[in-house]
Structures are given as structure tokens and as C-alpha cells.
C-alpha positions as CSV (number, residue, x, y, z in Angstrom):
1,X,-14.0,-3.1,-67.7
2,X,-14.6,-3.9,-63.5
3,X,-11.7,-5.4,-62.2
4,X,-13.4,-8.9,-61.7
5,X,-14.7,-9.2,-64.6
6,X,-11.4,-10.1,-66.5
7,X,-11.4,-13.9,-66.3
8,X,-15.2,-13.6,-67.3
9,X,-13.9,-11.5,-71.0
10,X,-11.7,-14.5,-71.6
11,X,-13.6,-17.0,-71.3
12,X,-17.1,-15.5,-72.4
13,X,-15.4,-12.8,-75.1
14,X,-18.3,-10.2,-73.7
15,X,-16.9,-7.2,-72.8
16,X,-19.9,-6.1,-70.6
17,X,-19.6,-7.8,-66.8
18,X,-23.8,-7.5,-66.9
19,X,-24.2,-11.7,-67.7
20,X,-22.5,-12.5,-64.1
21,X,-23.8,-12.8,-60.4
22,X,-22.8,-10.2,-58.2
23,X,-21.2,-13.0,-55.4
24,X,-21.8,-11.6,-52.3
25,X,-20.6,-13.4,-48.7
26,X,-22.7,-12.7,-45.6
27,X,-21.0,-13.5,-41.4
28,X,-23.3,-12.7,-39.3
29,X,-23.0,-13.3,-35.0
30,X,-27.3,-13.0,-34.7
31,X,-30.6,-13.2,-35.8
32,X,-31.5,-9.5,-36.3
33,X,-27.7,-9.2,-37.7
34,X,-28.8,-12.1,-40.0
35,X,-31.6,-10.2,-41.5
36,X,-29.9,-7.1,-41.9
37,X,-27.1,-8.1,-43.3
38,X,-28.5,-10.7,-45.9
39,X,-31.6,-7.4,-47.3
40,X,-28.6,-5.1,-47.2
41,X,-26.8,-6.9,-49.3
42,X,-29.4,-7.5,-51.8
43,X,-30.2,-3.7,-51.4
44,X,-26.7,-2.1,-52.7
45,X,-25.6,-4.8,-55.0
46,X,-25.9,-3.8,-58.0
47,X,-29.3,-3.4,-60.6
48,X,-28.5,-5.0,-63.4
49,X,-26.9,-8.2,-62.0
50,X,-28.3,-11.1,-59.6
51,X,-27.3,-11.4,-56.5
52,X,-25.2,-15.0,-55.4
53,X,-25.5,-14.6,-52.0
54,X,-23.2,-17.2,-49.2
55,X,-24.4,-16.7,-45.2
56,X,-22.6,-17.6,-42.2
57,X,-22.9,-17.9,-38.7
58,X,-20.6,-16.7,-36.9
59,X,-20.4,-19.6,-34.3
60,X,-20.7,-18.2,-30.5
61,X,-23.3,-17.0,-27.7
62,X,-26.3,-15.7,-30.4
63,X,-25.4,-17.8,-33.1
64,X,-29.1,-17.9,-34.2
65,X,-31.2,-21.5,-34.1
66,X,-33.3,-23.0,-37.4
67,X,-36.7,-21.9,-35.6
68,X,-35.1,-17.7,-35.4
69,X,-33.5,-17.8,-38.8
70,X,-36.9,-18.6,-40.3
71,X,-38.5,-16.2,-38.4
72,X,-36.9,-12.8,-39.7
73,X,-37.9,-14.6,-43.5
74,X,-33.8,-13.7,-44.6
75,X,-32.8,-16.6,-47.7
76,X,-29.2,-17.4,-48.6
77,X,-28.1,-19.4,-51.4
78,X,-26.5,-21.3,-49.1
79,X,-26.2,-20.7,-45.6
80,X,-23.4,-22.6,-42.6
81,X,-21.8,-21.9,-39.0
82,X,-18.2,-21.2,-38.5
83,X,-15.6,-19.6,-36.4
84,X,-14.0,-15.5,-37.2
85,X,-11.3,-18.2,-39.4
86,X,-13.4,-20.9,-41.4
87,X,-14.4,-17.7,-42.6
88,X,-11.1,-15.9,-42.9
89,X,-10.3,-18.9,-44.7
90,X,-13.1,-19.4,-47.3
91,X,-12.1,-15.5,-47.7
92,X,-9.0,-17.2,-49.2
93,X,-9.8,-20.0,-50.9
94,X,-12.4,-17.7,-53.0
95,X,-10.0,-15.4,-53.4
96,X,-8.2,-18.0,-55.7
97,X,-10.5,-19.4,-57.0
98,X,-12.6,-18.3,-60.3
99,X,-15.2,-16.5,-59.0
100,X,-14.4,-15.3,-55.4
101,X,-16.7,-13.1,-53.3
102,X,-17.2,-9.5,-55.1
103,X,-18.8,-8.2,-52.0
104,X,-18.3,-9.3,-48.0
105,X,-20.8,-8.2,-45.5
106,X,-20.0,-8.0,-41.9
107,X,-23.2,-8.1,-39.7
108,X,-21.9,-8.3,-36.3
109,X,-21.0,-6.9,-32.9
110,X,-17.9,-3.7,-33.4
111,X,-15.4,-6.0,-32.2
112,X,-15.7,-9.0,-34.4
113,X,-15.7,-6.5,-37.0
114,X,-12.5,-5.3,-36.2
115,X,-11.1,-9.2,-36.2
116,X,-12.1,-9.8,-39.6
117,X,-10.9,-6.2,-41.5
118,X,-7.5,-7.4,-39.9
119,X,-7.7,-10.9,-40.7
120,X,-8.5,-10.0,-44.8
121,X,-6.0,-7.0,-43.8
122,X,-3.8,-10.4,-43.1
123,X,-4.7,-12.2,-45.8
124,X,-3.0,-10.1,-48.3
125,X,-5.4,-11.1,-50.5
126,X,-4.8,-10.5,-55.2
127,X,-8.4,-9.4,-55.8
128,X,-10.2,-8.5,-52.3
129,X,-14.1,-8.1,-51.4
130,X,-15.3,-4.5,-51.2
131,X,-16.4,-4.9,-47.0
132,X,-19.0,-3.2,-46.1
133,X,-20.5,-3.0,-42.3
134,X,-23.1,-1.2,-40.5
135,X,-25.9,-0.9,-37.3
136,X,-28.4,-3.4,-37.0
137,X,-30.8,-0.4,-36.0
138,X,-30.5,3.2,-33.5
139,X,-27.8,4.1,-32.2
140,X,-28.0,4.9,-29.5
141,X,-24.4,4.1,-27.4
142,X,-21.2,3.6,-27.8
143,X,-21.0,6.1,-31.2
144,X,-17.9,6.3,-31.0
145,X,-16.5,3.1,-29.9
146,X,-18.4,1.0,-32.2
147,X,-17.5,3.0,-34.8
148,X,-13.7,2.8,-34.7
149,X,-13.9,-0.6,-34.4
150,X,-15.6,-0.6,-37.8
151,X,-12.7,2.0,-39.7
152,X,-11.2,0.2,-42.5
153,X,-14.3,-1.1,-44.5
154,X,-15.0,0.2,-47.8
155,X,-18.3,0.8,-46.7
156,X,-19.5,2.2,-43.3
157,X,-23.7,1.6,-43.7
158,X,-25.2,4.8,-41.5
159,X,-29.4,4.5,-41.0
160,X,-30.5,7.9,-41.9
161,X,-29.4,11.6,-42.7
162,X,-28.6,12.4,-39.2
163,X,-26.7,9.2,-38.1
164,X,-24.4,10.2,-41.7
165,X,-23.8,13.1,-39.4
166,X,-22.7,11.5,-36.5
167,X,-20.3,8.6,-38.1
168,X,-18.1,11.4,-40.2
169,X,-18.2,13.7,-37.1
170,X,-16.8,10.7,-35.1
171,X,-14.3,9.7,-37.8
172,X,-13.0,13.7,-39.1
173,X,-12.3,14.0,-34.9
174,X,-9.7,11.1,-34.7
175,X,-8.3,12.5,-38.2
176,X,-9.7,9.0,-40.0
177,X,-11.0,9.0,-43.6
178,X,-14.8,9.5,-43.4
179,X,-15.5,8.8,-46.8
180,X,-16.8,5.3,-46.9
181,X,-19.6,6.6,-44.6
182,X,-22.1,5.9,-46.3
183,X,-26.4,7.4,-46.1
184,X,-28.6,4.9,-46.1
185,X,-31.8,3.3,-44.5
186,X,-32.7,0.2,-42.9
187,X,-33.4,-2.8,-45.3
188,X,-36.6,-4.2,-43.7
189,X,-39.0,-1.2,-44.0
190,X,-41.7,-1.3,-45.8
191,X,-45.1,-3.1,-45.6
192,X,-48.8,-1.3,-45.8
193,X,-49.4,2.2,-45.3
194,X,-50.9,2.3,-42.5
195,X,-55.0,1.3,-42.6
196,X,-57.6,1.3,-39.5
197,X,-60.2,-1.0,-39.7
198,X,-63.5,-0.5,-37.8
199,X,-63.6,-2.5,-35.0
200,X,-60.2,-3.3,-34.6
201,X,-58.0,-2.1,-31.8
202,X,-54.7,-4.0,-31.2
203,X,-51.8,-2.4,-29.3
204,X,-48.6,-4.5,-29.0
205,X,-45.7,-3.8,-27.0
206,X,-42.2,-4.6,-28.8
207,X,-40.5,-6.1,-26.3
208,X,-36.0,-5.9,-26.0
209,X,-34.2,-8.5,-24.3
210,X,-32.2,-6.1,-22.0
211,X,-34.3,-2.5,-22.2
212,X,-35.6,-2.9,-19.5
213,X,-33.2,-4.6,-17.6
214,X,-34.0,-6.0,-14.2
215,X,-36.6,-8.0,-13.2
216,X,-38.7,-5.0,-11.0
217,X,-39.0,-3.1,-14.0
218,X,-39.6,-6.8,-17.0
219,X,-42.6,-7.4,-14.7
220,X,-43.9,-3.0,-14.4
221,X,-43.6,-3.2,-17.8
222,X,-46.0,-7.0,-18.0
223,X,-48.0,-5.9,-14.9
224,X,-48.5,-2.4,-16.8
225,X,-49.4,-4.2,-20.3
226,X,-52.0,-6.8,-18.1
227,X,-53.7,-3.7,-16.4
228,X,-54.0,-1.6,-20.0
229,X,-55.6,-5.2,-21.2
230,X,-58.0,-5.1,-18.3
231,X,-59.0,-1.5,-18.8
232,X,-59.3,-1.9,-22.2
233,X,-61.4,-4.9,-22.8
234,X,-62.2,-4.7,-26.3
235,X,-58.6,-3.9,-27.7
236,X,-56.5,-7.3,-27.6
237,X,-52.9,-6.9,-26.3
238,X,-50.2,-8.5,-27.3
239,X,-46.9,-8.5,-26.3
240,X,-44.6,-9.0,-29.6
241,X,-41.9,-11.9,-28.0
242,X,-38.6,-11.3,-30.1
243,X,-37.5,-15.5,-29.3
244,X,-38.2,-17.9,-27.2
245,X,-37.1,-19.0,-23.8
246,X,-33.9,-20.7,-24.1
247,X,-32.7,-18.7,-27.4
248,X,-30.6,-15.9,-27.4
249,X,-30.2,-13.0,-29.8
250,X,-28.4,-9.7,-30.1
251,X,-28.0,-9.8,-26.1
252,X,-28.4,-11.7,-23.2
253,X,-32.0,-11.7,-21.8
254,X,-31.4,-12.6,-18.7
255,X,-35.6,-13.0,-17.2
256,X,-38.2,-14.3,-19.6
257,X,-40.7,-12.0,-20.5
258,X,-42.9,-15.0,-20.6
259,X,-41.5,-16.4,-17.3
260,X,-42.7,-13.0,-15.8
261,X,-46.2,-13.8,-17.4
262,X,-46.7,-17.1,-16.1
263,X,-46.6,-15.3,-12.5
264,X,-49.4,-12.5,-13.0
265,X,-52.6,-12.8,-9.8
266,X,-54.7,-14.7,-11.6
267,X,-53.5,-15.0,-15.1
268,X,-53.7,-12.4,-17.1
269,X,-56.9,-11.3,-19.3
270,X,-58.6,-13.3,-22.0
271,X,-57.5,-10.0,-25.0
272,X,-53.4,-10.9,-23.7
273,X,-51.5,-12.8,-25.7
274,X,-48.0,-13.2,-26.4
275,X,-46.9,-13.6,-29.4
276,X,-43.9,-14.8,-32.0
277,X,-42.7,-14.0,-35.3
278,X,-42.3,-11.8,-38.0
279,X,-42.5,-7.8,-37.1
280,X,-43.5,-7.6,-40.5
281,X,-46.7,-9.1,-40.3
282,X,-47.1,-8.2,-36.7
283,X,-47.2,-4.5,-37.2
284,X,-50.1,-5.3,-40.2
285,X,-53.0,-5.2,-37.7
286,X,-51.0,-3.0,-35.8
287,X,-53.0,0.1,-34.5
288,X,-50.5,1.4,-31.6
289,X,-46.9,0.3,-31.1
290,X,-45.6,0.7,-27.9
291,X,-42.0,0.4,-26.8
292,X,-38.8,1.7,-24.3
293,X,-36.8,2.2,-27.7
294,X,-36.9,-0.8,-30.1
295,X,-36.0,-0.3,-33.6
296,X,-39.4,-1.5,-34.0
297,X,-40.6,1.6,-33.7
298,X,-38.5,3.1,-36.5
299,X,-41.0,-0.1,-38.7
300,X,-44.5,1.6,-37.1
301,X,-43.7,4.9,-38.0
302,X,-42.4,4.5,-41.5
303,X,-45.9,3.3,-42.1
304,X,-47.1,5.6,-40.4
305,X,-48.8,2.9,-37.3
306,X,-49.2,5.3,-33.7
307,X,-46.1,4.7,-32.1
308,X,-45.3,5.2,-27.9
309,X,-42.1,5.9,-26.6
310,X,-42.0,5.0,-23.3
311,X,-41.1,7.2,-20.1
312,X,-42.1,5.3,-17.5
313,X,-38.1,4.5,-16.0
314,X,-36.9,8.5,-17.4
315,X,-35.2,9.2,-20.6
316,X,-32.1,8.2,-19.8
317,X,-29.5,6.8,-22.6
318,X,-29.1,3.6,-21.0
319,X,-32.4,2.9,-22.5
320,X,-32.5,4.2,-25.7
321,X,-35.1,6.5,-25.9
322,X,-33.7,9.6,-25.6
323,X,-32.6,9.1,-29.3
324,X,-36.2,10.1,-29.7
325,X,-36.3,13.4,-28.0
326,X,-37.8,15.6,-30.3
327,X,-40.3,12.6,-31.9
328,X,-43.5,13.5,-30.7
329,X,-43.8,9.6,-29.8
330,X,-42.6,10.4,-26.3
331,X,-44.9,8.6,-23.8
332,X,-46.3,6.8,-20.2
333,X,-48.9,4.3,-20.2
334,X,-50.5,6.2,-17.8
335,X,-51.2,8.7,-21.1
336,X,-52.0,5.7,-23.0
337,X,-54.4,3.7,-20.6
338,X,-56.5,7.4,-20.1
339,X,-56.6,7.2,-24.8
340,X,-53.8,8.7,-25.5
341,X,-52.3,8.8,-29.0
342,X,-49.0,10.3,-29.6
343,X,-48.4,12.8,-32.9
344,X,-45.0,12.1,-34.7
345,X,-43.5,14.9,-35.5
346,X,-42.6,14.6,-39.3
347,X,-39.4,17.0,-39.5
348,X,-37.3,13.9,-37.1
349,X,-39.2,11.0,-38.4
350,X,-37.9,12.4,-42.4
351,X,-34.2,12.8,-40.3
352,X,-34.0,9.0,-39.1
353,X,-34.9,7.7,-42.7
354,X,-38.0,6.6,-41.6
355,X,-40.7,9.5,-43.2
356,X,-43.6,7.5,-44.5
357,X,-43.4,9.8,-48.1
358,X,-41.9,7.5,-50.6
359,X,-38.7,8.7,-50.4
360,X,-37.5,5.3,-49.5
361,X,-37.3,3.7,-52.4
362,X,-34.7,5.9,-52.9
363,X,-33.3,5.4,-49.8
364,X,-29.7,2.9,-51.0
365,X,-29.9,4.4,-53.9
366,X,-26.4,6.3,-53.2
367,X,-25.4,3.2,-50.9
368,X,-25.6,1.0,-54.4
369,X,-23.5,3.4,-56.0
370,X,-20.8,3.3,-54.6
371,X,-20.2,-0.8,-54.4
372,X,-21.2,-0.5,-58.4
373,X,-18.3,2.2,-58.3
374,X,-15.4,0.4,-56.2
375,X,-16.3,-3.1,-58.2
376,X,-15.7,-2.1,-61.0
377,X,-12.8,0.3,-60.8
378,X,-9.6,-0.4,-59.5
379,X,-8.6,-2.8,-56.9
380,X,-9.3,-1.3,-53.5
381,X,-5.9,-0.3,-51.2
382,X,-4.8,-2.7,-48.4
383,X,-7.8,-2.6,-45.2
384,X,-6.6,-0.3,-42.9
385,X,-8.6,-0.2,-39.8
386,X,-7.9,3.5,-37.8
387,X,-6.5,1.0,-34.8
388,X,-3.8,-0.5,-34.9
389,X,-0.5,-1.7,-33.5
390,X,0.5,2.0,-33.3
391,X,-3.0,3.2,-32.1
392,X,-4.3,1.0,-30.1
393,X,-1.0,-1.0,-28.8
394,X,-3.2,-1.7,-25.4
395,X,-6.3,-2.7,-26.7
396,X,-6.2,-4.1,-29.5
397,X,-4.0,-7.9,-29.3
398,X,-6.3,-9.1,-26.8
399,X,-9.7,-8.2,-29.4
400,X,-7.9,-10.0,-31.8
401,X,-6.8,-12.6,-29.2
402,X,-10.8,-13.2,-28.4
403,X,-11.1,-14.0,-32.6
404,X,-8.0,-16.4,-32.6
405,X,-6.3,-13.9,-33.8
406,X,-2.5,-13.0,-33.3
407,X,-1.6,-9.1,-33.0
408,X,-0.3,-8.9,-37.0
409,X,-4.4,-10.6,-38.0
410,X,-3.0,-14.0,-38.8
411,X,-4.6,-17.1,-37.0
412,X,-3.5,-17.7,-33.9
413,X,-0.8,-20.9,-34.2
414,X,-1.5,-22.1,-31.0
415,X,-5.3,-22.9,-32.1
416,X,-5.4,-26.8,-33.4
417,X,-6.3,-26.0,-37.2
418,X,-10.7,-26.6,-37.5
419,X,-11.3,-28.7,-39.5
420,X,-15.3,-29.4,-40.3
421,X,-15.9,-32.7,-38.7
422,X,-18.5,-35.5,-40.8
423,X,-20.8,-38.0,-39.4
424,X,-20.8,-39.1,-36.2
425,X,-18.3,-36.9,-34.9
426,X,-20.1,-34.0,-36.6
427,X,-22.8,-35.1,-34.9
428,X,-21.4,-35.8,-31.0
429,X,-20.4,-32.0,-31.6
430,X,-23.6,-30.4,-32.6
431,X,-25.1,-32.1,-29.3
432,X,-21.8,-31.0,-26.9
433,X,-22.2,-27.6,-28.2
434,X,-25.6,-28.0,-27.9
435,X,-25.0,-29.0,-24.0
436,X,-22.1,-26.0,-23.5
437,X,-25.0,-23.6,-24.9
438,X,-28.0,-24.3,-23.0
439,X,-25.7,-24.7,-19.4
440,X,-24.5,-20.9,-20.4
441,X,-28.3,-19.7,-20.9
442,X,-29.3,-21.6,-17.6
443,X,-26.4,-19.3,-15.8
444,X,-27.5,-16.5,-17.0
445,X,-31.6,-17.2,-16.7
446,X,-31.8,-18.6,-13.6
447,X,-27.5,-19.1,-11.2
448,X,-26.9,-15.5,-11.6
449,X,-30.0,-14.2,-10.8
450,X,-29.7,-16.1,-7.6
451,X,-25.8,-15.0,-6.8
452,X,-27.5,-11.4,-7.7
453,X,-29.9,-11.5,-4.7
454,X,-27.4,-13.6,-2.0
455,X,-25.1,-10.5,-2.6
456,X,-27.4,-8.4,-1.5
457,X,-28.4,-9.8,1.7
């Protein structure tokens, strides 16, 4: 009998847990991580039980807006904004209730994952949930940094065979337990296989908030997109945006493409448009996907859509396009303007977990099996991250303090107790918070560039 169904059997006098839903909490800190976390939770939960999903949005710079949440299309039974310490209190309260959480998915940056792991360990829960974490897309930078911050979770998901091998090598390289690494895939791959339509030629550029980063490089991309549209008036050229001006996602967008398009001399041609919306729906009408290194390239490749990863700025680690070496997708705008069409390498695609050969249907079997065994087995051991006061005494206390936790993972006593205000207090608080976020975004998108230009004089 599973460790969390003993109370159910005593109440209902049934030997099976199949009658009971899996209670899942997903904590996310941005729109894309919310999408990854919510969809992953449903894919890795045991097949024979429904999922009761509670969503929590970690309060911070990238907390998604209602529009962003609607766009990603990942639903929850409940959804609310919290601080890290408030989330830990919720875990503690739920653990003492009749129906504690079975599974927690941490869809966060590495530092936040590490803080929640230490915070959960400090709770010393008698019946703690199984903890799962991973990455929302291509892991092209800070591999060891991000992985070691995620160590301590019961399951660290890898989005491909390639990633699983790299993840295990990092953990084994520092003498840490690598058994948590579990091969899976990106949970949002899917959609109908690519089917060309007579008379339709749609080119989509998938923008990223931080790659490339400079105004000059982003202006260059807008210019090449507009020129491509003018060279091929029979094509529809779409610039797919991640967010609207003022909204933030996983990364800070200092120079929004919307503003750069407004400055195109003479304006863009009629066959050029800006689009928002769900990426899967945009791909439904795409005949060529172009990007610098967006995860959208993997979605496109999975569906068999011709996909180009730009080399115009070089093939460099900071851009992330080095991840696509050997993919067959590397191309320049000059090549695309001349009618070039990349052809993906099937071996590379298979190692990345995006081969459109039907194998995606079983991509989460290993993760689901591991989660099911953990849920039905004995109580898991205490959370034991690699970073401790012994292994990282110079960095861990400062990292935890950023999330208002002491070095031992307990809430800082100097921080006033948090409560959720109601009525007029909540309205005022949200107004102040909205103004603060607006000021921050203005600083990033308006003030910072001016200061940078002044410094270059």
C-alpha cells in the first residue's frame, strides 16, 4: 500500500489508491516555466489516477500577467501568487491536513529551486511530497551551475537522451547522487505533422527576450525580416513575440521588437506582421520557422516543419545556437533570402527528443514510472541537496537570504510575518506592486539604455 493512502484505506476500507486523485502543487516564476511545470505535472502523474493541480506563481520580476497565462494555455484547479516562504508554509499546512500534496513540481530558476529544497528540508515533514524539477527548454549555458542548484530533488527531468547523459556526468563529476536524473521530453511538443498547403508560404521568426541582447543586433534582425518580406511579396512574414511591451517573461527584454519595428523607414510591407498567441497555433500555419536559438525550434522540428537556426551573429555559446551544431538547421538570412531550406539531421533530432517518428508518445513513461514508485513506496529520505553549509559555505547563505531564508532553510526572523490582505488592503497592495513593476520595466527599457549610451561617450 502506498505511503499516502493509509488514511484513505482506513476511511473507505478499500485496498487501492486508484479512487484518489494525485494532489500536485506547481510553483513557477514565469509564464514559460508555468507552462512547463503544469504540463509536466500532468504527464508524469500515475496513469490510473486523476490529477488535482494547485498552481502557485512565485512573486517577482517575471510573475506572469493574466494575458500571458491565458496565452500559454496551461490550466490549474486553483492558481494564486505567493512568496517563497508563503509557499513553504502552505506545504507545511497541507502536510498536516487529511490530504497532503503528493507531488511538488518546482518550475523555477536554479537559485529558487535550491531555496525551496532547503526550505522544504527545514520543515522536517513527516509525510513530504515527491519533488520534481527540470528545465523549460534548451540547456545551453550554466550547465553545472543550474544542475547543482537543482540537486536534492527526487526527480531531475532531462528533456532528451543528450541532456540526461550530460546531467548524470555533472553529478557524478562532483561525487553527487545522479539517480534523480530521469529522461523525458519537453511537455509541450505536439500538434499536427507539417502539411504544406498550396499557395501558402508563411515564414515565422520566433523572437527571444534576451537573445540577441543589443539594440544593434535586434535592429539588424528586424531589418532582415522586413527585407525578406519585400524580397518575397508572396510570402507572409510573421514576427512571433513572446510578450507585449511592459510584460516580462523568463528574461528581461531591454529592447522590445515592437518598438524597433515602429522605427522601420517607411514602415514594414503589408505581408509583414507582428503576432502573439500560443506558439503551437502559430506553427499550425508555418512553412519555415526561423530563430536564433528559441525552444520553438524544437517544437517546429518535432512537427517536421522546415527550421532555420541563424548564424548571422556567429555560432556562439552566449547565443545558444551552438546547441544546434550537427542539426542541419544552421543557416543565414542570405541563404534564406536565396530560397535555401534547411534539412534536419534525423540522428541529431532523435537524441534531442524531437524526432517526429511517434516515439514522443512514450517519452514520459520512464518519468511516470519513477514518480509512481516514489509515491507508492516508503517515505522518501530527507531532502539532501549537494550544496550545504559544508560544501558551499561562501555562497549558500547569501542565496537563501535572497528568498528570505536563513542558512538552515528556516524563514528569516527579521522578516515580518506575511499574511494575505483582503478587501481594500489587497487592492492598494496590488496597485503599489503594479506601479513598482512598471517603474522597474521603465528603468530596464528606457533609463538603462540611456545610461549605457552616456557611458560610451
